[in-house]
N, C-alpha and C positions, 0 to 999 in steps of 0.2 A: 528063746530071742537066738538071732544070729551074733556071733560074736564080730568084731570088727574085721578080722582076716576074713572072713566069709563075704564081707562085702566089698572087697577089692575088686574092681573090673577095668574094663578099657573105658576111653572117653566115649566111644560108638555104643557102648553098651549101657553107660549112663545116659548118653542123649537118648537111648530107645526107651527110657524112663519116662522123658517129657513129653506131656500131650498137647494137642492143637488149643489154643484157646488159654492156656497156662499164663497166671502171673509170675513170673520170678524174679525174686529180688537177689540182686548180685551182689558180690564184693567189689572195692576196687573205687579210687578217688585220683582223678587227674593222672589217669596213665599209670597208676600204681596197685598193686595188690588184687587184680581181677583177675578171673577165671580165663585159663586161654584153651586148654585143649578140648573141653566140651563144648563152648560156643563154636569151635570149628567144626566138630562132629554134628553138632546140631543144625548149622548152616546146609552140609553136606545132607542131613538128613531131609532139610525141609526143600533144598532142589530136588531131590529124588520124588518126593512126594508130589511136588509141583509138576513135574514130568509128567507124572502118572494123571494129572488132574484132579489130586487131591489137595484140600487144603490145609497149610501150615502156617499159622503165625502166633508169635506169643506177645505177652506186655513184658518189658523190662525195667525194671526199679534197680537203680543204682545208689552209689554216694555220689559220684559225679561220671566225668568220662573216663572212657577204658581204653585201651589200645584197639588196632585196627584187627587183630586176632580175636576181639569180641565184637565191638561195636561195628566195625567194618565188614567181617564176613557176614554178619547177621543181616545187615542192610542190603548189602549186595544179594543176597539169597532171597530178599523181600520176604524175611521171617520176621520181622517185628511190626506189631499191630500198632502198638503204643509204646513212646520213652518219656522217662523221668528220670531225673529233674536237671541234667544238664548233659551235654555233650560238644566234643570238640572233633569228630572223625569227618572227614569231607566225604563219604559214601553217605553217612547217616545224615549229614546236613542237606546232603542234595536230595534224599528221600523226604527228607521234612519239608524243604522249601518247595518240593514239586507237590506237596500235599498227600504223598505216599505212605506217610508214617506220621501219627498222631503223637503232637509234642506238647508237653505243657512244662514251659520253663518255670522253675519255681526257686525261691530260697533255700540253699542247700540246709540251713539251719531248721528249716521249718519241715522237711521231707520226714523224718523218723517221727515226730511227734503225730503226724498227719497219718500216717500209717498205723501207729499204734493205737489212734483214738477212733479208728473207723472212718476219719472222713475221705480215706482212700481206700482202694481195695486193698484186701490183706493178700500178700503173695500166697499162693499154694505151695510154691518150691523156693527153697534157699539155694543158691549156686557160690560158693565161698572158696575162696582161695585163703589155705593156709599153711603154717610151719609142722604142725603137729595137730593129733588128735590122741586121747586117752580113752580106755574103755569104758571110764567114768562119764565121757561127754564132756571134757573139756577141751575145747577148740581154740588154739593158740593161732592168733591171725596171722598174715605175712606182713606185707609193707605198707598196708594202708588198713584206717579204722573203719572210715566213713559210713554207713549205716549196717555193717555186716551183722552186729549184734541185735539190731530190731530185726532184722530179717532171718535171723535165725531163730528169735523168740517166737517171731508169728508165724512163721510157715509150718505147715505140718509134715514137710518130707524136707530133706536136707541132703544135698550132693557137694560132697568135699572135695576140692582140689588140693592136696597136699604137695606143695613145690619144695623140692630137695634144693635147690637153688640157694636156699638161705642159710640152711644148718641151723642148729638148737640153739648156737649164740644168739641168735635175734630173739630168744624167748625172754620175755619181762621187759621188752620196749612199750608194750600196750599196756593201758590204764583204761579198763573197759567199765564204763559206770554210764547207767540211764536213769535219769532222775524220772519220777513217777509222775503222772500226769495230774492238773488240775482235778478235783480241789485236796488231792495229798500231796503236793509240790511240796519239797522243803528246800532250803537252801543250799546250794552247791559249795561245800566246802573247799574251793581253790581260791586260796589269796595270795598265791605265790606260782611264778609259771612252774615250777616243778613239783608242786603239791599232786601228791596221787591219791585217789579216792576210791577208785574201785579195784578190778582186779586185772592179772596178767592174761586171763584168759577168758572165754564166752563159756558159761555151763549151760549145756542142753541135755534133753534127755537121748540116750544113745540109741533110742527106739527109733527116734526121728531119721536117724542116718539111713538112708537108702542106698547110696554109693560112695566109694573113696576110689578117687582117682589119682596115682601118682604121676607128677610130671617134675621135670626138671627144666625151666624156662624163665629167662628173662623178661622183666617188664620192657617194652617196647617203647623207650623215651628217647628222645632226640638228642644229642649231644649238645651239652653247655657251649655257647659260643661266645666268644669275649665282647664286651660291650662297645658298640659304635660311638662315633662320635656325639651323636645327638642324645643318645640313652646318656653316656657319660654326664653330658651338661644337664639332664634333667636331674640327674642323680644328684650332682654338685648344688642345684639349686635348691633341693630338698633339704638336704643336710646342712646347708647354709643357713636355712630358715629355721631348723631345729635350734641350731647353735644361738641362733639371733634370740629364739623364745626363750633358751635358758638363759642366756645374759639378762635378758629384759624381766625375768622371775615369773615369767608366765608358765613357764612348762617345768615341771619338777623332772630331775634327772633320774634315770633309773627306770624309766618305764619302759615297757615290752613292744616289740613292733609287730606287727602283720602287713605281710607282703603278698599281693596277688600273683599269679603267674606272668609270664612272659619276659621278652627283652628289657624291657625298662625296668621292671622290678627287681629282675637280676641286678642289674646294673646297679640299682641302689645297694643292695646287699654286697655286692663286690667293692663299692666305693667305701663302705662302713668298714672293710677289713683293711683299708688303707688309710684311714681318717684319724691322723694322730690325736684328735679331740675328742675321740670315744674310746673308753676304757671297754669295760665288758658289756657286749649286747645280748639282750634276753629276746627270744621272739616267742609270740603266742599267735600262731597264725593257723590255716588249713592246710597249706601245701608247703612242706620243707623243701625247698628245691635246693639245686646242686650248689648255687651261688653261696650256701650256709658252708660249704667244704673251705674256702678260702678263710672265713672269718674263724673256724676251727682249727686251722692249720695256723692262722696268726695268732692263736691264745686269745681270740678276744669273743669266742662265742661263751656266754655264759652257760644258757640252757634253750632249748628249742622245742616247743609243743607244739604240735600239730594233727593232722589227722591222717597224713600222708608221707611218705618218704618217697619223693619224686626224683629219680636221678637216672640219668645215662648208664647205658650197661658198664662202661668203663668205671663209672663212679660207684654203680653197685659193687663191682669187683673190689675197688678200693676200699669202701666201707666194710665190707666182709671181711676184707683183710686186716682192718683196724680196730673191727668192732668191739672187742674186749676193753679197749683204751677208749673208745668215742662212744660206748653205749651209755655211759654215765648222763651224756649232754642230752639226749632226744627222749621223748615220750611221744605216743601215739595214741590219741584218743577218739572215740566215736565223735561224729562231725556234729551231731547234738552239742556235745560239750565244747569242742573247739570253737564252735560259732554260737554259744549259749549268750545272748544280751546281757544276762546277769554277770558274768564272768568278765566279759568284754569291757564292762563298765567297772567292775572292782579293780581290775587289774590296770585300767588308764591306758589301754593299747593307744599306740599309734598307727594309724592306719593308711596304706598307701595301695593306690588301685589304678589300673588301667582302664581308661575311657576310649570308648569309639570316637565319640563326638560329646563336647559342651557347648552350651549356648551361653548369650550373653547375659542370661538372666539367672545362671546357675545351676540348671538343669543338667543330667547327664544321662547319654544312652550307652550302655557299654554292652547290649545285646544284638541289636537289628541294625542291618545296613538299610540306608534309604527308607526305613521306617516299617520293611514289611520282612526283608529275608535274614532268618535266623543266622548269625555266626558262630557263636557259643553258647551263651545265655548270661544271665545276671550271675550266676554261681554263688558265693558267699558276701560280695562286695557289701551288699546292703545292711548283712547281719554285722558287718565291722562300721560302715560309713555313718549307721544310725546312733551308733552306741559307743563311739571310741571315744577319748580324751581329745584328739587330733586328727582330722584326716584329709588326705590329699586325693586328688584325683588327676591323673598325669597321663600324657600323649605328646608325641612330637607335634609340633603346631603344622604341619604338612604331612600329606602320604600320596603314594602314586605320583613322584616327582612333581609334588607341588599343584596337582589336579585337584586334591581335597584337602580341604581346610578343617583341622578339627575343632575349631571354633566357629559355630555358624548362628544366624539368628534365633532359631529356636530348633532344638534337636527334635529329629523325625520319628524318634521313640523315647518314653520317659523310664527309665529305670530308677533314678535316684532324682527326687525333688531339689528344689532349691532349700529347701528346709533341713535337708539331711547332708547339703556339702558345706565344705569349710574353706578348703585352698585349691586353686587350679594350678597346675606347673605343664608348662612346656618349655622345650629349649628356648623359647624366647624369654621366659622369666615365670615369676610367681604372682597370683593375686589372693590376697586374703581377704575372703568375702566376708569375712563374720561380721556381723553386725551393720551391715550395710544395705540402703534401700535399694530398689531394683535400676534404678539409672545410674546412680553412684557405683553399683556393682558392674555393669555394662561397661562403663567408661573405664574402670580399672580392668578389667578383662581385654578390652582392646589395645590398652595403652602397653599392658604385660605381658599377654600371652599370645596374641593375635601375629601370625606370621606377617611382615610386611606388605607382603604382595596381597594379603586382603583385607589390611587396614582401612583403606578408603572404601570400599563397598560395605564392611561392616560399620563403619561410622556414618556413613549416608543413611544407611537403613535406620540405625537408631535415631538419628535427627528425624529421618521424616515421620516414625513413629512417634518420636515427642510431640510432633507437630500433628499428625493425627489423633493423638489420644491425649489433649490436654487435661482430661478430667480423670483419667484413667491409673490405677496405680501402677500396673504393668505396662508400660508403652509398647504394645505389639502390634504392629501393622500385618494384620492376617494374611492381607491379599498378596504381600510381599514376603512372609515369613520363610518359605520353602523355595524361593528362586534359585537359590543356589542348589539345592538338590533336584530340581526339576532340571536344570542346567546340566548338570552332572549326567542324568539319567538320559538327556538329549544330546549331548556331545561328548560325554567323559572327562569332562572338566567343570569344576565350580566357576572357573574363572569367567569375566564377562567377553 
């Protein structure tokens, strides 16, 4: 058996081990902890083969999105046949929307179990970024958990990118645990955000390791930008609502928070750091974003559990400098655990996610523009929205300088039905939809969340629908439900 030192090679040599038609399970979740050198070499290999007239494409399974030096280069090299379960890269998105890449948008918490059960094809190769690997086959993951443990377990062959940018101080951040599949599943013993139930490494057979590539590269994450006034307003509405629910005795204090990605979600976390009404904040989420650092610096962060530590390069350097003091505030899990319904319900998570559009009847679209073009994907929003204690969907009331309304008569694509949504928030206000019938719900959304420039049209649609559907539970005039979307496609604006 070869020693690990004999398996050290260049990215180009490692890429030569990858065959046309393979299914590759890669590390990475929302631009963190993804392989960088081997995907770039693989893209070059694909381009060279295509120029010779030879086919070369692979299937890529991940945790979530990866950086341009993975998803982007492979998409531009036309090296991706199929991609799951989430993406955010412009080049990859373009290939998907043009029909060049098969894409299945999947709930992030479901991906691991589907692979392990055989419902999806099992990866033939795992390509994983890590901090270190031992001769005994202990793999210490880098800045994300994602589905890495599942892919390492299922694949017969493994290529590791050992990224020295982190240093061994990061070892211990991970808690790697994969529950058994039914009918052998047992309760997941996480009762507090900081409970550890697994191991700081992934154990594999060292014989599976076919290549080790050493790198020294940061995750490519855009710098954190200060929240704009609209995002600050939305954050203020959410925090005011939470404190109101505390005063009414409907919301226990001390619950943990989940926050989706994006400017609005970052604004909420930043506002928490400055909110004197809050004491310690615990986070049970997918992505631990850069906006968590102000909480930490304000000594308001109790503990943050997620499956990825997604930070800009400067923030990555800041964390590395302070890792010995800050390490005890963080834990990285496999996404099957960070997004697990059982744990989310037990902890009573307060969930906050961004929507592309919301409709008058409580449905949410978070993935497709005008019903067909994928933006990023559903992500883990549904994992939390369906099982949280209190759930918010939030968005600016208008986009594209007012040409697009976030509130529409009927969403053009449904990711979250009215059964799974609770609170809508825009810069205009808050609509608590819990327990309301469809008509009352629609009137409240128009009153509290719709931008003034769209109130009249949405009110007219609702009144017309009520008159046309006197015997229906859901008053939707189907012949007018998508007028705003069609107008946008024809003129570039939803306005009449």
